[in-house]
mmCIF entry with sequence, helices, sheets and N, C-alpha, C, O atoms, coordinates in Angstrom:
data_MODEL
# 
_entry.id   MODEL 
# 
_entity.id                         1 
_entity.type                       polymer 
_entity.pdbx_number_of_molecules   1 
# 
_entity_poly.entity_id                      1 
_entity_poly.type                           'polypeptide(L)' 
_entity_poly.nstd_linkage                   no 
_entity_poly.nstd_monomer                   no 
_entity_poly.pdbx_seq_one_letter_code       MYGWIWRHLPGGPASRTAIAVVLVLTVCALLLLVVFPWVEPRLPWGDVTVGG 
_entity_poly.pdbx_seq_one_letter_code_can   MYGWIWRHLPGGPASRTAIAVVLVLTVCALLLLVVFPWVEPRLPWGDVTVGG 
_entity_poly.pdbx_strand_id                 A 
# 
loop_
_entity_poly_seq.entity_id 
_entity_poly_seq.num 
_entity_poly_seq.mon_id 
_entity_poly_seq.hetero 
1 1  MET n 
1 2  TYR n 
1 3  GLY n 
1 4  TRP n 
1 5  ILE n 
1 6  TRP n 
1 7  ARG n 
1 8  HIS n 
1 9  LEU n 
1 10 PRO n 
1 11 GLY n 
1 12 GLY n 
1 13 PRO n 
1 14 ALA n 
1 15 SER n 
1 16 ARG n 
1 17 THR n 
1 18 ALA n 
1 19 ILE n 
1 20 ALA n 
1 21 VAL n 
1 22 VAL n 
1 23 LEU n 
1 24 VAL n 
1 25 LEU n 
1 26 THR n 
1 27 VAL n 
1 28 CYS n 
1 29 ALA n 
1 30 LEU n 
1 31 LEU n 
1 32 LEU n 
1 33 LEU n 
1 34 VAL n 
1 35 VAL n 
1 36 PHE n 
1 37 PRO n 
1 38 TRP n 
1 39 VAL n 
1 40 GLU n 
1 41 PRO n 
1 42 ARG n 
1 43 LEU n 
1 44 PRO n 
1 45 TRP n 
1 46 GLY n 
1 47 ASP n 
1 48 VAL n 
1 49 THR n 
1 50 VAL n 
1 51 GLY n 
1 52 GLY n 
# 
_struct_asym.id          A 
_struct_asym.entity_id   1 
# 
loop_
_struct_conf.conf_type_id 
_struct_conf.id 
_struct_conf.pdbx_PDB_helix_id 
_struct_conf.beg_label_comp_id 
_struct_conf.beg_label_asym_id 
_struct_conf.beg_label_seq_id 
_struct_conf.pdbx_beg_PDB_ins_code 
_struct_conf.end_label_comp_id 
_struct_conf.end_label_asym_id 
_struct_conf.end_label_seq_id 
_struct_conf.pdbx_end_PDB_ins_code 
_struct_conf.beg_auth_comp_id 
_struct_conf.beg_auth_asym_id 
_struct_conf.beg_auth_seq_id 
_struct_conf.end_auth_comp_id 
_struct_conf.end_auth_asym_id 
_struct_conf.end_auth_seq_id 
_struct_conf.pdbx_PDB_helix_class 
_struct_conf.details 
_struct_conf.pdbx_PDB_helix_length 
HELX_P HELX_P1 AA1 TYR A 2  ? HIS A 8  ? TYR A 2  HIS A 8  1 ? 7  
HELX_P HELX_P2 AA2 PRO A 13 ? LEU A 30 ? PRO A 13 LEU A 30 1 ? 18 
HELX_P HELX_P3 AA3 LEU A 31 ? VAL A 35 ? LEU A 31 VAL A 35 3 ? 5  
HELX_P HELX_P4 AA4 PHE A 36 ? VAL A 39 ? PHE A 36 VAL A 39 1 ? 4  
HELX_P HELX_P5 AA5 GLU A 40 ? ARG A 42 ? GLU A 40 ARG A 42 5 ? 3  
HELX_P HELX_P6 AA6 PRO A 44 ? GLY A 46 ? PRO A 44 GLY A 46 5 ? 3  
# 
_struct_conf_type.id          HELX_P 
_struct_conf_type.criteria    ? 
_struct_conf_type.reference   ? 
# 
loop_
_atom_site.group_PDB 
_atom_site.id 
_atom_site.type_symbol 
_atom_site.label_atom_id 
_atom_site.label_alt_id 
_atom_site.label_comp_id 
_atom_site.label_asym_id 
_atom_site.label_entity_id 
_atom_site.label_seq_id 
_atom_site.pdbx_PDB_ins_code 
_atom_site.Cartn_x 
_atom_site.Cartn_y 
_atom_site.Cartn_z 
_atom_site.occupancy 
_atom_site.B_iso_or_equiv 
_atom_site.pdbx_formal_charge 
_atom_site.auth_seq_id 
_atom_site.auth_comp_id 
_atom_site.auth_asym_id 
_atom_site.auth_atom_id 
_atom_site.pdbx_PDB_model_num 
ATOM 1   N N  . MET A 1 1  ? 0.848   -1.160 -0.028 1.00 0.00 ? 1  MET A N  1 
ATOM 2   C CA . MET A 1 1  ? -0.003  0.045  -0.018 1.00 0.00 ? 1  MET A CA 1 
ATOM 3   C C  . MET A 1 1  ? 0.862   1.253  -0.001 1.00 0.00 ? 1  MET A C  1 
ATOM 4   O O  . MET A 1 1  ? 0.593   2.203  -0.736 1.00 0.00 ? 1  MET A O  1 
ATOM 5   N N  . TYR A 1 2  ? 1.940   1.271  0.839  1.00 0.00 ? 2  TYR A N  1 
ATOM 6   C CA . TYR A 1 2  ? 2.786   2.490  0.901  1.00 0.00 ? 2  TYR A CA 1 
ATOM 7   C C  . TYR A 1 2  ? 3.592   2.628  -0.367 1.00 0.00 ? 2  TYR A C  1 
ATOM 8   O O  . TYR A 1 2  ? 3.877   3.747  -0.794 1.00 0.00 ? 2  TYR A O  1 
ATOM 9   N N  . GLY A 1 3  ? 3.972   1.509  -0.986 1.00 0.00 ? 3  GLY A N  1 
ATOM 10  C CA . GLY A 1 3  ? 4.636   1.573  -2.212 1.00 0.00 ? 3  GLY A CA 1 
ATOM 11  C C  . GLY A 1 3  ? 3.760   2.218  -3.302 1.00 0.00 ? 3  GLY A C  1 
ATOM 12  O O  . GLY A 1 3  ? 4.190   3.089  -4.058 1.00 0.00 ? 3  GLY A O  1 
ATOM 13  N N  . TRP A 1 4  ? 2.536   1.746  -3.332 1.00 0.00 ? 4  TRP A N  1 
ATOM 14  C CA . TRP A 1 4  ? 1.590   2.288  -4.330 1.00 0.00 ? 4  TRP A CA 1 
ATOM 15  C C  . TRP A 1 4  ? 1.393   3.802  -4.201 1.00 0.00 ? 4  TRP A C  1 
ATOM 16  O O  . TRP A 1 4  ? 1.338   4.526  -5.195 1.00 0.00 ? 4  TRP A O  1 
ATOM 17  N N  . ILE A 1 5  ? 1.294   4.238  -3.000 1.00 0.00 ? 5  ILE A N  1 
ATOM 18  C CA . ILE A 1 5  ? 1.102   5.684  -2.669 1.00 0.00 ? 5  ILE A CA 1 
ATOM 19  C C  . ILE A 1 5  ? 2.413   6.427  -3.159 1.00 0.00 ? 5  ILE A C  1 
ATOM 20  O O  . ILE A 1 5  ? 2.360   7.426  -3.877 1.00 0.00 ? 5  ILE A O  1 
ATOM 21  N N  . TRP A 1 6  ? 3.556   5.876  -2.726 1.00 0.00 ? 6  TRP A N  1 
ATOM 22  C CA . TRP A 1 6  ? 4.833   6.515  -3.108 1.00 0.00 ? 6  TRP A CA 1 
ATOM 23  C C  . TRP A 1 6  ? 5.038   6.611  -4.657 1.00 0.00 ? 6  TRP A C  1 
ATOM 24  O O  . TRP A 1 6  ? 5.512   7.631  -5.158 1.00 0.00 ? 6  TRP A O  1 
ATOM 25  N N  . ARG A 1 7  ? 4.682   5.560  -5.380 1.00 0.00 ? 7  ARG A N  1 
ATOM 26  C CA . ARG A 1 7  ? 4.810   5.583  -6.827 1.00 0.00 ? 7  ARG A CA 1 
ATOM 27  C C  . ARG A 1 7  ? 3.891   6.606  -7.462 1.00 0.00 ? 7  ARG A C  1 
ATOM 28  O O  . ARG A 1 7  ? 4.228   7.137  -8.520 1.00 0.00 ? 7  ARG A O  1 
ATOM 29  N N  . HIS A 1 8  ? 2.715   6.916  -6.853 1.00 0.00 ? 8  HIS A N  1 
ATOM 30  C CA . HIS A 1 8  ? 1.743   7.781  -7.492 1.00 0.00 ? 8  HIS A CA 1 
ATOM 31  C C  . HIS A 1 8  ? 1.872   9.226  -7.038 1.00 0.00 ? 8  HIS A C  1 
ATOM 32  O O  . HIS A 1 8  ? 1.112   10.076 -7.502 1.00 0.00 ? 8  HIS A O  1 
ATOM 33  N N  . LEU A 1 9  ? 2.815   9.537  -6.138 1.00 0.00 ? 9  LEU A N  1 
ATOM 34  C CA . LEU A 1 9  ? 2.999   10.929 -5.824 1.00 0.00 ? 9  LEU A CA 1 
ATOM 35  C C  . LEU A 1 9  ? 3.919   11.584 -6.862 1.00 0.00 ? 9  LEU A C  1 
ATOM 36  O O  . LEU A 1 9  ? 4.873   10.979 -7.350 1.00 0.00 ? 9  LEU A O  1 
ATOM 37  N N  . PRO A 1 10 ? 3.596   12.840 -7.178 1.00 0.00 ? 10 PRO A N  1 
ATOM 38  C CA . PRO A 1 10 ? 4.377   13.512 -8.258 1.00 0.00 ? 10 PRO A CA 1 
ATOM 39  C C  . PRO A 1 10 ? 5.742   14.001 -7.666 1.00 0.00 ? 10 PRO A C  1 
ATOM 40  O O  . PRO A 1 10 ? 5.902   14.110 -6.451 1.00 0.00 ? 10 PRO A O  1 
ATOM 41  N N  . GLY A 1 11 ? 6.718   14.289 -8.579 1.00 0.00 ? 11 GLY A N  1 
ATOM 42  C CA . GLY A 1 11 ? 7.965   14.936 -8.251 1.00 0.00 ? 11 GLY A CA 1 
ATOM 43  C C  . GLY A 1 11 ? 9.029   13.868 -7.870 1.00 0.00 ? 11 GLY A C  1 
ATOM 44  O O  . GLY A 1 11 ? 8.864   12.654 -7.983 1.00 0.00 ? 11 GLY A O  1 
ATOM 45  N N  . GLY A 1 12 ? 10.104  14.467 -7.421 1.00 0.00 ? 12 GLY A N  1 
ATOM 46  C CA . GLY A 1 12 ? 11.301  13.661 -7.019 1.00 0.00 ? 12 GLY A CA 1 
ATOM 47  C C  . GLY A 1 12 ? 11.166  13.241 -5.611 1.00 0.00 ? 12 GLY A C  1 
ATOM 48  O O  . GLY A 1 12 ? 10.128  13.472 -4.992 1.00 0.00 ? 12 GLY A O  1 
ATOM 49  N N  . PRO A 1 13 ? 12.204  12.613 -5.061 1.00 0.00 ? 13 PRO A N  1 
ATOM 50  C CA . PRO A 1 13 ? 12.209  12.169 -3.730 1.00 0.00 ? 13 PRO A CA 1 
ATOM 51  C C  . PRO A 1 13 ? 11.884  13.211 -2.670 1.00 0.00 ? 13 PRO A C  1 
ATOM 52  O O  . PRO A 1 13 ? 11.111  12.947 -1.749 1.00 0.00 ? 13 PRO A O  1 
ATOM 53  N N  . ALA A 1 14 ? 12.497  14.437 -2.806 1.00 0.00 ? 14 ALA A N  1 
ATOM 54  C CA . ALA A 1 14 ? 12.289  15.446 -1.772 1.00 0.00 ? 14 ALA A CA 1 
ATOM 55  C C  . ALA A 1 14 ? 10.820  15.905 -1.803 1.00 0.00 ? 14 ALA A C  1 
ATOM 56  O O  . ALA A 1 14 ? 10.211  16.037 -0.742 1.00 0.00 ? 14 ALA A O  1 
ATOM 57  N N  . SER A 1 15 ? 10.251  16.143 -2.954 1.00 0.00 ? 15 SER A N  1 
ATOM 58  C CA . SER A 1 15 ? 8.861   16.581 -2.947 1.00 0.00 ? 15 SER A CA 1 
ATOM 59  C C  . SER A 1 15 ? 7.915   15.485 -2.534 1.00 0.00 ? 15 SER A C  1 
ATOM 60  O O  . SER A 1 15 ? 6.895   15.749 -1.898 1.00 0.00 ? 15 SER A O  1 
ATOM 61  N N  . ARG A 1 16 ? 8.257   14.178 -2.909 1.00 0.00 ? 16 ARG A N  1 
ATOM 62  C CA . ARG A 1 16 ? 7.456   13.115 -2.524 1.00 0.00 ? 16 ARG A CA 1 
ATOM 63  C C  . ARG A 1 16 ? 7.475   12.977 -0.977 1.00 0.00 ? 16 ARG A C  1 
ATOM 64  O O  . ARG A 1 16 ? 6.438   12.698 -0.375 1.00 0.00 ? 16 ARG A O  1 
ATOM 65  N N  . THR A 1 17 ? 8.579   13.161 -0.374 1.00 0.00 ? 17 THR A N  1 
ATOM 66  C CA . THR A 1 17 ? 8.646   13.070 1.121  1.00 0.00 ? 17 THR A CA 1 
ATOM 67  C C  . THR A 1 17 ? 7.858   14.186 1.724  1.00 0.00 ? 17 THR A C  1 
ATOM 68  O O  . THR A 1 17 ? 7.164   13.956 2.714  1.00 0.00 ? 17 THR A O  1 
ATOM 69  N N  . ALA A 1 18 ? 7.919   15.429 1.175  1.00 0.00 ? 18 ALA A N  1 
ATOM 70  C CA . ALA A 1 18 ? 7.159   16.551 1.780  1.00 0.00 ? 18 ALA A CA 1 
ATOM 71  C C  . ALA A 1 18 ? 5.693   16.290 1.579  1.00 0.00 ? 18 ALA A C  1 
ATOM 72  O O  . ALA A 1 18 ? 4.916   16.558 2.496  1.00 0.00 ? 18 ALA A O  1 
ATOM 73  N N  . ILE A 1 19 ? 5.263   15.793 0.458  1.00 0.00 ? 19 ILE A N  1 
ATOM 74  C CA . ILE A 1 19 ? 3.810   15.507 0.239  1.00 0.00 ? 19 ILE A CA 1 
ATOM 75  C C  . ILE A 1 19 ? 3.390   14.421 1.153  1.00 0.00 ? 19 ILE A C  1 
ATOM 76  O O  . ILE A 1 19 ? 2.310   14.508 1.736  1.00 0.00 ? 19 ILE A O  1 
ATOM 77  N N  . ALA A 1 20 ? 4.188   13.383 1.319  1.00 0.00 ? 20 ALA A N  1 
ATOM 78  C CA . ALA A 1 20 ? 3.874   12.283 2.270  1.00 0.00 ? 20 ALA A CA 1 
ATOM 79  C C  . ALA A 1 20 ? 3.728   12.683 3.720  1.00 0.00 ? 20 ALA A C  1 
ATOM 80  O O  . ALA A 1 20 ? 2.861   12.203 4.450  1.00 0.00 ? 20 ALA A O  1 
ATOM 81  N N  . VAL A 1 21 ? 4.613   13.583 4.104  1.00 0.00 ? 21 VAL A N  1 
ATOM 82  C CA . VAL A 1 21 ? 4.543   14.178 5.432  1.00 0.00 ? 21 VAL A CA 1 
ATOM 83  C C  . VAL A 1 21 ? 3.256   14.973 5.663  1.00 0.00 ? 21 VAL A C  1 
ATOM 84  O O  . VAL A 1 21 ? 2.579   14.861 6.686  1.00 0.00 ? 21 VAL A O  1 
ATOM 85  N N  . VAL A 1 22 ? 2.964   15.791 4.629  1.00 0.00 ? 22 VAL A N  1 
ATOM 86  C CA . VAL A 1 22 ? 1.660   16.536 4.719  1.00 0.00 ? 22 VAL A CA 1 
ATOM 87  C C  . VAL A 1 22 ? 0.461   15.629 4.700  1.00 0.00 ? 22 VAL A C  1 
ATOM 88  O O  . VAL A 1 22 ? -0.521  15.917 5.384  1.00 0.00 ? 22 VAL A O  1 
ATOM 89  N N  . LEU A 1 23 ? 0.487   14.524 3.938  1.00 0.00 ? 23 LEU A N  1 
ATOM 90  C CA . LEU A 1 23 ? -0.626  13.646 3.933  1.00 0.00 ? 23 LEU A CA 1 
ATOM 91  C C  . LEU A 1 23 ? -0.791  12.932 5.325  1.00 0.00 ? 23 LEU A C  1 
ATOM 92  O O  . LEU A 1 23 ? -1.907  12.755 5.815  1.00 0.00 ? 23 LEU A O  1 
ATOM 93  N N  . VAL A 1 24 ? 0.326   12.545 5.917  1.00 0.00 ? 24 VAL A N  1 
ATOM 94  C CA . VAL A 1 24 ? 0.260   11.934 7.256  1.00 0.00 ? 24 VAL A CA 1 
ATOM 95  C C  . VAL A 1 24 ? -0.268  12.848 8.248  1.00 0.00 ? 24 VAL A C  1 
ATOM 96  O O  . VAL A 1 24 ? -1.128  12.449 9.033  1.00 0.00 ? 24 VAL A O  1 
ATOM 97  N N  . LEU A 1 25 ? 0.214   14.163 8.291  1.00 0.00 ? 25 LEU A N  1 
ATOM 98  C CA . LEU A 1 25 ? -0.284  15.103 9.214  1.00 0.00 ? 25 LEU A CA 1 
ATOM 99  C C  . LEU A 1 25 ? -1.767  15.438 8.988  1.00 0.00 ? 25 LEU A C  1 
ATOM 100 O O  . LEU A 1 25 ? -2.500  15.739 9.929  1.00 0.00 ? 25 LEU A O  1 
ATOM 101 N N  . THR A 1 26 ? -2.180  15.379 7.739  1.00 0.00 ? 26 THR A N  1 
ATOM 102 C CA . THR A 1 26 ? -3.650  15.673 7.451  1.00 0.00 ? 26 THR A CA 1 
ATOM 103 C C  . THR A 1 26 ? -4.481  14.515 8.016  1.00 0.00 ? 26 THR A C  1 
ATOM 104 O O  . THR A 1 26 ? -5.523  14.735 8.634  1.00 0.00 ? 26 THR A O  1 
ATOM 105 N N  . VAL A 1 27 ? -4.039  13.358 7.813  1.00 0.00 ? 27 VAL A N  1 
ATOM 106 C CA . VAL A 1 27 ? -4.816  12.157 8.256  1.00 0.00 ? 27 VAL A CA 1 
ATOM 107 C C  . VAL A 1 27 ? -4.869  12.204 9.831  1.00 0.00 ? 27 VAL A C  1 
ATOM 108 O O  . VAL A 1 27 ? -5.921  11.939 10.413 1.00 0.00 ? 27 VAL A O  1 
ATOM 109 N N  . CYS A 1 28 ? -3.770  12.529 10.484 1.00 0.00 ? 28 CYS A N  1 
ATOM 110 C CA . CYS A 1 28 ? -3.716  12.609 11.933 1.00 0.00 ? 28 CYS A CA 1 
ATOM 111 C C  . CYS A 1 28 ? -4.644  13.770 12.449 1.00 0.00 ? 28 CYS A C  1 
ATOM 112 O O  . CYS A 1 28 ? -5.384  13.602 13.418 1.00 0.00 ? 28 CYS A O  1 
ATOM 113 N N  . ALA A 1 29 ? -4.575  14.858 11.815 1.00 0.00 ? 29 ALA A N  1 
ATOM 114 C CA . ALA A 1 29 ? -5.465  15.945 12.213 1.00 0.00 ? 29 ALA A CA 1 
ATOM 115 C C  . ALA A 1 29 ? -6.940  15.648 12.000 1.00 0.00 ? 29 ALA A C  1 
ATOM 116 O O  . ALA A 1 29 ? -7.760  16.008 12.844 1.00 0.00 ? 29 ALA A O  1 
ATOM 117 N N  . LEU A 1 30 ? -7.293  15.012 10.919 1.00 0.00 ? 30 LEU A N  1 
ATOM 118 C CA . LEU A 1 30 ? -8.694  14.536 10.661 1.00 0.00 ? 30 LEU A CA 1 
ATOM 119 C C  . LEU A 1 30 ? -9.142  13.585 11.650 1.00 0.00 ? 30 LEU A C  1 
ATOM 120 O O  . LEU A 1 30 ? -10.303 13.631 12.057 1.00 0.00 ? 30 LEU A O  1 
ATOM 121 N N  . LEU A 1 31 ? -8.225  12.628 12.118 1.00 0.00 ? 31 LEU A N  1 
ATOM 122 C CA . LEU A 1 31 ? -8.629  11.691 13.147 1.00 0.00 ? 31 LEU A CA 1 
ATOM 123 C C  . LEU A 1 31 ? -8.842  12.368 14.512 1.00 0.00 ? 31 LEU A C  1 
ATOM 124 O O  . LEU A 1 31 ? -9.812  12.092 15.218 1.00 0.00 ? 31 LEU A O  1 
ATOM 125 N N  . LEU A 1 32 ? -7.926  13.240 14.850 1.00 0.00 ? 32 LEU A N  1 
ATOM 126 C CA . LEU A 1 32 ? -7.972  13.881 16.221 1.00 0.00 ? 32 LEU A CA 1 
ATOM 127 C C  . LEU A 1 32 ? -9.133  14.877 16.279 1.00 0.00 ? 32 LEU A C  1 
ATOM 128 O O  . LEU A 1 32 ? -9.775  14.969 17.326 1.00 0.00 ? 32 LEU A O  1 
ATOM 129 N N  . LEU A 1 33 ? -9.428  15.599 15.255 1.00 0.00 ? 33 LEU A N  1 
ATOM 130 C CA . LEU A 1 33 ? -10.346 16.708 15.265 1.00 0.00 ? 33 LEU A CA 1 
ATOM 131 C C  . LEU A 1 33 ? -11.731 16.333 14.827 1.00 0.00 ? 33 LEU A C  1 
ATOM 132 O O  . LEU A 1 33 ? -12.671 17.056 15.159 1.00 0.00 ? 33 LEU A O  1 
ATOM 133 N N  . VAL A 1 34 ? -11.922 15.272 14.118 1.00 0.00 ? 34 VAL A N  1 
ATOM 134 C CA . VAL A 1 34 ? -13.148 14.904 13.589 1.00 0.00 ? 34 VAL A CA 1 
ATOM 135 C C  . VAL A 1 34 ? -13.657 13.482 14.006 1.00 0.00 ? 34 VAL A C  1 
ATOM 136 O O  . VAL A 1 34 ? -14.762 13.315 14.522 1.00 0.00 ? 34 VAL A O  1 
ATOM 137 N N  . VAL A 1 35 ? -12.833 12.539 13.764 1.00 0.00 ? 35 VAL A N  1 
ATOM 138 C CA . VAL A 1 35 ? -13.305 11.121 13.907 1.00 0.00 ? 35 VAL A CA 1 
ATOM 139 C C  . VAL A 1 35 ? -13.339 10.760 15.426 1.00 0.00 ? 35 VAL A C  1 
ATOM 140 O O  . VAL A 1 35 ? -14.368 10.279 15.899 1.00 0.00 ? 35 VAL A O  1 
ATOM 141 N N  . PHE A 1 36 ? -12.282 10.973 16.170 1.00 0.00 ? 36 PHE A N  1 
ATOM 142 C CA . PHE A 1 36 ? -12.249 10.603 17.538 1.00 0.00 ? 36 PHE A CA 1 
ATOM 143 C C  . PHE A 1 36 ? -13.320 11.333 18.451 1.00 0.00 ? 36 PHE A C  1 
ATOM 144 O O  . PHE A 1 36 ? -13.915 10.704 19.327 1.00 0.00 ? 36 PHE A O  1 
ATOM 145 N N  . PRO A 1 37 ? -13.544 12.662 18.224 1.00 0.00 ? 37 PRO A N  1 
ATOM 146 C CA . PRO A 1 37 ? -14.607 13.282 18.940 1.00 0.00 ? 37 PRO A CA 1 
ATOM 147 C C  . PRO A 1 37 ? -15.988 12.768 18.603 1.00 0.00 ? 37 PRO A C  1 
ATOM 148 O O  . PRO A 1 37 ? -16.880 12.734 19.452 1.00 0.00 ? 37 PRO A O  1 
ATOM 149 N N  . TRP A 1 38 ? -16.153 12.374 17.369 1.00 0.00 ? 38 TRP A N  1 
ATOM 150 C CA . TRP A 1 38 ? -17.459 11.769 16.941 1.00 0.00 ? 38 TRP A CA 1 
ATOM 151 C C  . TRP A 1 38 ? -17.725 10.401 17.621 1.00 0.00 ? 38 TRP A C  1 
ATOM 152 O O  . TRP A 1 38 ? -18.835 10.075 18.041 1.00 0.00 ? 38 TRP A O  1 
ATOM 153 N N  . VAL A 1 39 ? -16.534 9.574  17.698 1.00 0.00 ? 39 VAL A N  1 
ATOM 154 C CA . VAL A 1 39 ? -16.674 8.204  18.219 1.00 0.00 ? 39 VAL A CA 1 
ATOM 155 C C  . VAL A 1 39 ? -16.786 8.199  19.761 1.00 0.00 ? 39 VAL A C  1 
ATOM 156 O O  . VAL A 1 39 ? -17.510 7.374  20.321 1.00 0.00 ? 39 VAL A O  1 
ATOM 157 N N  . GLU A 1 40 ? -16.091 9.092  20.429 1.00 0.00 ? 40 GLU A N  1 
ATOM 158 C CA . GLU A 1 40 ? -15.963 9.046  21.856 1.00 0.00 ? 40 GLU A CA 1 
ATOM 159 C C  . GLU A 1 40 ? -17.217 8.919  22.617 1.00 0.00 ? 40 GLU A C  1 
ATOM 160 O O  . GLU A 1 40 ? -17.256 8.069  23.507 1.00 0.00 ? 40 GLU A O  1 
ATOM 161 N N  . PRO A 1 41 ? -18.258 9.661  22.381 1.00 0.00 ? 41 PRO A N  1 
ATOM 162 C CA . PRO A 1 41 ? -19.564 9.494  23.041 1.00 0.00 ? 41 PRO A CA 1 
ATOM 163 C C  . PRO A 1 41 ? -20.241 8.166  22.835 1.00 0.00 ? 41 PRO A C  1 
ATOM 164 O O  . PRO A 1 41 ? -21.108 7.762  23.610 1.00 0.00 ? 41 PRO A O  1 
ATOM 165 N N  . ARG A 1 42 ? -19.848 7.514  21.813 1.00 0.00 ? 42 ARG A N  1 
ATOM 166 C CA . ARG A 1 42 ? -20.536 6.251  21.526 1.00 0.00 ? 42 ARG A CA 1 
ATOM 167 C C  . ARG A 1 42 ? -19.840 5.037  22.135 1.00 0.00 ? 42 ARG A C  1 
ATOM 168 O O  . ARG A 1 42 ? -20.322 3.910  22.024 1.00 0.00 ? 42 ARG A O  1 
ATOM 169 N N  . LEU A 1 43 ? -18.679 5.288  22.790 1.00 0.00 ? 43 LEU A N  1 
ATOM 170 C CA . LEU A 1 43 ? -17.986 4.153  23.413 1.00 0.00 ? 43 LEU A CA 1 
ATOM 171 C C  . LEU A 1 43 ? -18.460 3.930  24.776 1.00 0.00 ? 43 LEU A C  1 
ATOM 172 O O  . LEU A 1 43 ? -18.776 4.914  25.445 1.00 0.00 ? 43 LEU A O  1 
ATOM 173 N N  . PRO A 1 44 ? -18.552 2.676  25.299 1.00 0.00 ? 44 PRO A N  1 
ATOM 174 C CA . PRO A 1 44 ? -19.153 2.307  26.549 1.00 0.00 ? 44 PRO A CA 1 
ATOM 175 C C  . PRO A 1 44 ? -18.325 2.611  27.741 1.00 0.00 ? 44 PRO A C  1 
ATOM 176 O O  . PRO A 1 44 ? -18.790 2.418  28.864 1.00 0.00 ? 44 PRO A O  1 
ATOM 177 N N  . TRP A 1 45 ? -17.031 3.110  27.554 1.00 0.00 ? 45 TRP A N  1 
ATOM 178 C CA . TRP A 1 45 ? -16.149 3.262  28.654 1.00 0.00 ? 45 TRP A CA 1 
ATOM 179 C C  . TRP A 1 45 ? -16.536 4.419  29.500 1.00 0.00 ? 45 TRP A C  1 
ATOM 180 O O  . TRP A 1 45 ? -16.079 4.489  30.641 1.00 0.00 ? 45 TRP A O  1 
ATOM 181 N N  . GLY A 1 46 ? -17.358 5.359  29.033 1.00 0.00 ? 46 GLY A N  1 
ATOM 182 C CA . GLY A 1 46 ? -17.783 6.490  29.870 1.00 0.00 ? 46 GLY A CA 1 
ATOM 183 C C  . GLY A 1 46 ? -18.877 6.167  30.857 1.00 0.00 ? 46 GLY A C  1 
ATOM 184 O O  . GLY A 1 46 ? -19.243 7.014  31.672 1.00 0.00 ? 46 GLY A O  1 
ATOM 185 N N  . ASP A 1 47 ? -19.423 4.925  30.804 1.00 0.00 ? 47 ASP A N  1 
ATOM 186 C CA . ASP A 1 47 ? -20.515 4.601  31.669 1.00 0.00 ? 47 ASP A CA 1 
ATOM 187 C C  . ASP A 1 47 ? -20.048 3.870  32.833 1.00 0.00 ? 47 ASP A C  1 
ATOM 188 O O  . ASP A 1 47 ? -20.593 2.805  33.122 1.00 0.00 ? 47 ASP A O  1 
ATOM 189 N N  . VAL A 1 48 ? -19.038 4.359  33.572 1.00 0.00 ? 48 VAL A N  1 
ATOM 190 C CA . VAL A 1 48 ? -18.473 3.609  34.689 1.00 0.00 ? 48 VAL A CA 1 
ATOM 191 C C  . VAL A 1 48 ? -19.266 3.962  35.952 1.00 0.00 ? 48 VAL A C  1 
ATOM 192 O O  . VAL A 1 48 ? -19.453 5.145  36.237 1.00 0.00 ? 48 VAL A O  1 
ATOM 193 N N  . THR A 1 49 ? -19.719 3.002  36.688 1.00 0.00 ? 49 THR A N  1 
ATOM 194 C CA . THR A 1 49 ? -20.407 3.261  37.937 1.00 0.00 ? 49 THR A CA 1 
ATOM 195 C C  . THR A 1 49 ? -19.761 2.426  39.015 1.00 0.00 ? 49 THR A C  1 
ATOM 196 O O  . THR A 1 49 ? -19.264 1.333  38.744 1.00 0.00 ? 49 THR A O  1 
ATOM 197 N N  . VAL A 1 50 ? -19.762 2.913  40.197 1.00 0.00 ? 50 VAL A N  1 
ATOM 198 C CA . VAL A 1 50 ? -19.260 2.305  41.363 1.00 0.00 ? 50 VAL A CA 1 
ATOM 199 C C  . VAL A 1 50 ? -20.393 1.933  42.293 1.00 0.00 ? 50 VAL A C  1 
ATOM 200 O O  . VAL A 1 50 ? -21.160 2.778  42.754 1.00 0.00 ? 50 VAL A O  1 
ATOM 201 N N  . GLY A 1 51 ? -20.474 0.575  42.565 1.00 0.00 ? 51 GLY A N  1 
ATOM 202 C CA . GLY A 1 51 ? -21.560 0.116  43.453 1.00 0.00 ? 51 GLY A CA 1 
ATOM 203 C C  . GLY A 1 51 ? -21.558 0.745  44.796 1.00 0.00 ? 51 GLY A C  1 
ATOM 204 O O  . GLY A 1 51 ? -20.487 0.789  45.401 1.00 0.00 ? 51 GLY A O  1 
ATOM 205 N N  . GLY A 1 52 ? -22.643 1.241  45.340 1.00 0.00 ? 52 GLY A N  1 
ATOM 206 C CA . GLY A 1 52 ? -22.600 1.792  46.665 1.00 0.00 ? 52 GLY A CA 1 
ATOM 207 C C  . GLY A 1 52 ? -23.769 1.607  47.483 1.00 0.00 ? 52 GLY A C  1 
ATOM 208 O O  . GLY A 1 52 ? -23.797 2.054  48.629 1.00 0.00 ? 52 GLY A O  1 
# 
């Protein structure tokens, strides 16, 4: 998969590396700012109760 992405990026090795870093940072930002906040309320770990 990574080889396929690398072969399809335009430019030489330096520009491919820069584009790959931007892609990784974009995916991380999308996960942290959109996906994880959307999923968090749907996870059961927030329903912790202590018997008393």
